[in-house]
C-alpha atoms as one frame of an Amber mdcrd trajectory, in Angstrom:
protein
  -5.756  18.264  -2.631  -6.558  15.392  -0.255  -3.993  12.687   0.365  -4.843
   9.009   0.702  -3.005   6.174   2.401  -3.039   2.951   0.397  -2.236   0.077
   2.733  -1.026  -3.178   1.184  -2.480  -6.178   3.024  -0.957  -9.616   2.573
   2.322 -10.785   1.107   1.511 -12.623  -2.115   4.440 -14.694  -3.354   5.043
 -15.244  -7.077   5.167 -18.834  -8.259   8.406 -18.272 -10.183  11.151 -15.622
 -10.353   9.898 -14.688 -13.816   6.394 -14.116 -12.473   7.892 -11.913  -9.763
   9.779  -9.862 -12.344   6.640  -9.446 -14.458   4.656  -8.314 -11.442   7.323
  -5.788 -10.415   7.399  -4.399 -13.956   3.613  -3.885 -13.839   3.853  -2.359
 -10.375   6.593   0.086 -11.423   4.572   1.041 -14.516   1.499   1.671 -12.311
   3.520   3.881  -9.946   5.037   5.727 -12.894   1.561   6.331 -14.351   0.587
   8.143 -11.147   3.198  10.840 -11.763   3.127  13.604  -9.133   0.027  12.059
  -7.519   2.344   9.465  -5.935   3.446  11.502  -2.920   5.230   8.622  -1.166
   5.283   5.518  -3.381   6.271   1.936  -2.585   7.063   1.770   1.129   7.402
  -1.892   2.137   7.535  -2.763   5.825   9.134  -5.657   7.713   9.751  -6.915
  11.245   6.330  -5.832  12.540   5.706  -5.992  16.262   2.583  -5.244  18.253
   2.855  -3.430  21.574  -0.126  -4.129  23.871  -1.501  -1.682  26.457   0.426
  -3.552  29.158   3.681  -2.981  27.261   4.113  -6.587  26.152   5.429  -7.097
  22.629   4.485  -9.820  20.171   6.118 -10.519  16.837   4.142 -10.058  13.636
   1.408  -7.793  12.390  -2.200  -7.880  13.551  -3.321  -6.489  10.209  -1.068
  -8.249   7.709   0.181  -4.884   6.443   3.104  -5.337   4.066   3.572  -1.732
   2.951   1.955   1.536   1.968   1.796   4.276  -0.644   0.510   7.818  -0.211
  -1.239   9.447  -3.172  -3.040  12.693  -3.858  -6.469  12.500  -5.456  -9.318
  14.944  -6.016 -11.758  12.897  -3.907 -12.616   9.423  -2.604 -13.848   8.243
  -6.010 -10.595   9.279  -7.697  -8.556   7.566  -4.969 -10.529   4.339  -5.426
  -9.955   4.513  -9.190  -6.196   4.732  -8.575  -6.324   1.758  -6.219  -8.407
  -0.426  -8.540  -5.612  -0.176 -11.127  -2.882  -1.391  -8.736  -1.282  -4.694
  -9.841  -1.029  -5.820  -6.191  -4.657  -6.891  -6.592  -3.735  -9.168  -9.519
  -1.472 -11.297  -7.306  -4.010 -11.823  -4.538  -3.213  -8.921  -2.219  -5.830
  -6.565  -0.813  -5.644  -2.799  -0.534  -7.137  -0.505   2.077  -7.682   3.166
   1.207  -7.951   5.863   3.874  -8.038   9.634   3.529  -5.330  11.272   5.624
  -6.617  13.938   7.971  -4.771  17.226   8.262  -4.086  18.001  11.905  -4.179
  21.643  12.999  -0.947  23.350  13.939
């Protein structure tokens, strides 16, 4: 079954601690609802740096990526259905979905 990379873009901040707790509860419930389809759930990232072709390093992300999840889905349509249900969208974040290619060997 194909695997898809869901990339979280943006770092929405809750207005209150209670709002943050409510969001996390929804997010955990969404991940739980995916069951075995969630191959690698909830992988936040921090301290992004960009290395240029000349080897110079700048702090921060060019893409605004804040994390990722890998899921299995039957096809692109099923992957998009999974993503549309993610609560990250409710708090103003965006999600990018990409099918992972299997490399030979």
